[in-house]
C-alpha positions in Angstrom: 9.4 -21.0 -12.9 10.4 -23.4 -10.3 13.6 -23.2 -8.3 14.6 -26.7 -8.4 15.9 -25.2 -8.4 15.5 -20.7 -7.4 15.6 -20.9 -5.5 12.8 -21.6 -7.8 14.3 -25.2 -7.8 15.9 -24.9 -10.8 18.9 -26.7 -9.6 20.4 -27.6 -13.0 21.7 -24.1 -13.6 24.9 -25.9 -12.8 24.2 -28.9 -14.9 27.3 -30.3 -16.6 27.0 -30.3 -20.4 23.8 -28.2 -20.3 24.7 -26.5 -23.6 25.2 -29.8 -25.4 21.4 -30.2 -26.0 18.5 -32.2 -24.8 18.9 -35.9 -23.9 15.8 -37.6 -22.4 17.9 -40.7 -21.4 19.9 -38.8 -18.9 18.1 -38.0 -15.7 17.7 -34.3 -15.4 17.5 -32.5 -12.0 14.9 -30.0 -13.1 12.7 -32.7 -14.6 13.1 -34.9 -11.5 12.0 -31.9 -9.4 9.0 -31.6 -11.7 8.2 -35.3 -11.1 8.5 -34.8 -7.3 5.9 -32.0 -7.6 3.5 -34.2 -9.6 4.2 -32.5 -12.9 4.2 -33.9 -16.4 7.4 -32.4 -17.8 9.5 -35.5 -17.2 10.6 -38.6 -19.0 11.1 -42.3 -18.0 14.8 -41.8 -17.0 13.8 -38.9 -14.8 11.0 -40.8 -13.1 13.2 -43.9 -12.5 15.9 -41.8 -10.9 13.4 -39.9 -8.8 11.9 -43.1 -7.6 15.3 -44.3 -6.5 15.7 -41.1 -4.4 12.2 -41.5 -2.9 13.2 -45.0 -1.7 15.7 -43.3 0.5 14.0 -40.1 1.3 10.2 -40.5 0.8 9.4 -37.1 2.3 11.1 -35.2 -0.6 7.9 -34.0 -2.2 6.8 -32.5 1.1 10.1 -30.5 1.3 9.8 -29.4 -2.3 6.2 -28.1 -1.7 7.5 -26.3 1.4 10.2 -24.7 -0.8 7.6 -23.4 -3.2 5.6 -21.9 -0.3 8.8 -20.3 1.1 9.4 -18.7 -2.3 5.9 -17.2 -2.3 6.3 -15.9 1.3 9.8 -14.5 0.7 8.8 -12.7 -2.5 5.7 -11.2 -0.8 7.9 -10.1 2.1 10.5 -8.5 -0.2 7.9 -6.7 -2.2 6.6 -5.3 1.1 10.1 -4.0 1.8 10.0 -2.0 -1.4 11.9 -4.4 -3.7 10.9 -4.0 -7.3 13.6 -6.0 -9.0 14.0 -9.8 -8.7 16.8 -12.1 -9.9 16.0 -15.8 -9.7 19.1 -17.9 -10.3 18.3 -21.5 -11.0 14.7 -20.8 -11.9 13.8 -24.3 -13.1 10.8 -25.4 -15.2 7.8 -23.1 -15.3 5.0 -23.9 -12.9 2.4 -22.0 -11.0 3.1 -19.1 -8.6 6.3 -18.1 -10.2 8.4 -15.2 -8.9 7.2 -12.7 -11.4 3.5 -13.6 -10.7 3.8 -13.3 -6.9 5.8 -10.0 -7.3 3.1 -8.6 -9.6 0.4 -9.3 -7.0 2.2 -7.2 -4.4 4.3 -4.8 -6.5 2.7 -4.2 -9.9 5.4 -3.3 -12.5 8.2 -5.3 -10.7 10.8 -6.7 -13.0 12.1 -10.2 -12.9 15.1 -12.0 -14.5 15.2 -15.7 -14.5 18.6 -17.4 -15.0 19.2 -21.1 -15.8 21.7 -23.2 -17.8 19.4 -26.0 -18.7 18.3 -26.0 -22.4 14.8 -27.4 -21.6 14.2 -24.9 -18.9 15.3 -22.0 -21.1 13.1 -23.2 -24.0 10.1 -23.6 -21.8 10.6 -20.3 -20.1 11.1 -18.3 -23.3 8.1 -19.8 -24.9 5.8 -19.1 -22.0 7.1 -15.7 -21.0 7.9 -14.1 -24.4 4.8 -11.8 -24.1 5.6 -10.7 -20.5 7.3 -7.3 -20.7 8.4 -7.4 -17.0 10.3 -10.7 -17.4 13.6 -11.7 -19.1 15.1 -15.1 -19.3 18.9 -15.4 -19.3 21.3 -18.3 -19.8 23.9 -18.4 -17.1 25.9 -20.6 -14.8 25.9 -20.0 -11.0 29.6 -21.0 -10.9 30.3 -17.9 -12.9 28.3 -15.1 -11.2 30.2 -12.3 -12.9 29.0 -13.5 -16.3 25.4 -13.5 -15.0 25.6 -10.1 -13.5 27.3 -8.7 -16.7 24.8 -10.3 -19.1 23.5 -7.5 -21.4 19.9 -8.7 -21.2 20.0 -8.6 -17.4 21.7 -5.2 -17.4 19.1 -3.9 -19.9 16.2 -5.1 -17.6 17.6 -4.6 -14.0 19.3 -1.6 -12.6 22.0 -3.0 -10.3 22.7 0.4 -8.8 19.3 0.0 -7.1 18.1 -2.7 -4.7 17.6 -6.2 -6.1 16.4 -9.4 -4.5 18.4 -12.4 -5.5 16.9 -15.8 -5.0 19.1 -18.9 -4.7 16.4 -21.4 -3.9 17.3 -25.2 -3.8 20.3 -24.5 -6.0 23.4 -24.2 -3.8 23.2 -27.9 -2.8 24.1 -28.6 -6.4 27.4 -26.8 -6.1 30.2 -29.1 -4.9 32.8 -27.7 -2.5 35.3 -27.6 -5.4 33.2 -24.9 -7.0 33.6 -22.8 -3.8 30.0 -21.9 -3.1 30.8 -19.4 -0.4 33.0 -17.5 -2.8 30.2 -17.6 -5.5 27.6 -16.4 -3.0 30.0 -13.7 -1.8 30.6 -12.4 -5.3 26.9 -12.0 -5.8 26.3 -10.4 -2.4 29.2 -7.9 -2.9 27.9 -6.9 -6.4 24.5 -5.8 -5.0 23.5 -2.3 -4.0 22.7 -1.4 -0.4 19.1 -2.2 0.3 19.3 -5.4 -1.7 18.4 -8.9 -0.3 19.5 -12.4 -0.8 17.2 -15.4 -0.2 18.5 -18.9 0.0 17.3 -22.4 0.7 19.4 -25.6 1.0 18.7 -29.2 1.8 20.1 -30.2 5.2 20.9 -33.9 5.9 21.0 -33.7 9.8 17.8 -35.7 10.1 18.7 -38.5 7.6 22.5 -38.6 7.3 22.5 -42.3 6.6 20.5 -41.7 3.4 22.8 -39.0 2.0 25.4 -41.2 0.2 22.6 -43.1 -1.6 20.9 -39.9 -2.8 24.3 -38.5 -3.9 24.9 -41.7 -6.0 21.6 -41.3 -7.8 22.4 -37.7 -8.8 25.9 -38.7 -10.0 24.2 -40.1 -13.1 22.0 -37.1 -13.5 22.5 -33.6 -15.0 23.6 -32.1 -11.7 25.5 -33.4 -8.7 23.7 -33.3 -5.3 25.9 -32.4 -2.4 24.7 -33.5 1.0 25.5 -30.9 3.7 24.6 -30.6 7.4 23.2 -27.4 8.8 26.6 -26.4 10.2 28.0 -26.4 6.7 25.0 -24.4 5.3 24.8 -21.5 7.8 28.2 -20.0 6.6 26.6 -19.3 3.2 24.6 -16.5 4.9 27.7 -14.7 6.2 27.9 -11.0 5.4 24.1 -10.6 5.4 21.9 -9.0 8.0 19.3 -11.8 8.5 15.7 -10.8 8.9 13.6 -12.6 11.5 13.4 -15.5 12.2 16.9 -16.1 10.8 18.1 -19.4 9.4 15.3 -21.9 10.0 13.5 -24.8 8.4 11.3 -23.8 5.5 8.0 -24.1 7.4 9.4 -22.0 10.2 10.1 -18.9 8.1 7.2 -16.5 8.6 4.6 -19.3 8.4 1.0 -19.0 7.5 -0.3 -21.3 10.3 -3.5 -22.3 8.7 -1.4 -24.0 6.0 1.0 -25.8 8.4 1.6 -29.5 7.7 1.4 -31.5 10.9 4.0 -34.0 9.5 6.6 -31.3 10.1 6.1 -31.2 13.9 9.4 -32.0 15.7 11.5 -31.8 12.6 14.8 -30.1 13.4 16.9 -29.5 10.3 15.9 -30.8 6.9 15.7 -27.9 4.5 17.1 -24.6 5.7 16.3 -21.2 4.4 16.8 -17.5 5.2 16.6 -14.0 3.9 19.3 -11.4 4.5 19.8 -7.8 3.7 22.9 -6.7 2.0 25.0 -4.4 4.2 
């Protein structure tokens, strides 16, 4: 499952009209994400919208690949901290190196729940994962975290009285301020047992603020609205968490594997922030 948007991207967990059914003529944020990754689960409308975005921000595929790598490193880290339950909100279309696969490599028997609100994502995930006993797929909307956490399928699969790792990867930048993302994140954080963790990633426009309005306009015609935020607007989303080292940094700076470092990222200040924090 890919968050894009967890976190992993996965973003159209907040897509408007997601329950209305499948429409290949409306650009879909998950399918655009798939196109950016070089996938095949996309349609002409998705490709056309994605190409418009790439005109303004041609390095997007690099950031998305870095987000995938962060997912892998974060899940590996969390499994090493003893986490055996994972909740990926905004899971996105299935791809390689999904949360449950990485978790199984480092914590056999770990349980994963994927949450999304996009009908295509849900159909793909259920078809591919129906024979995976450690995995459940749940329909839910990030704007209503209480409904996600109370979902009977989630409750049947995860024990929320014990530590859980929640992944919000490349999803919160699809929540407009009117949906109060700090409140939403806070509700999730406050519902978790001590010893739990929350991992997030969020596009930052510090490096290319002049391109932000154009990208936002493209997504206004898609299934989810992209919200351009600077790093100073993103860091408050991590309040109430005890951040693990190295704190809130760019994707490639979070516990990197140096042999895989992309030299194009040298000198980049803030473009796609991420962090992992422990619940107090």
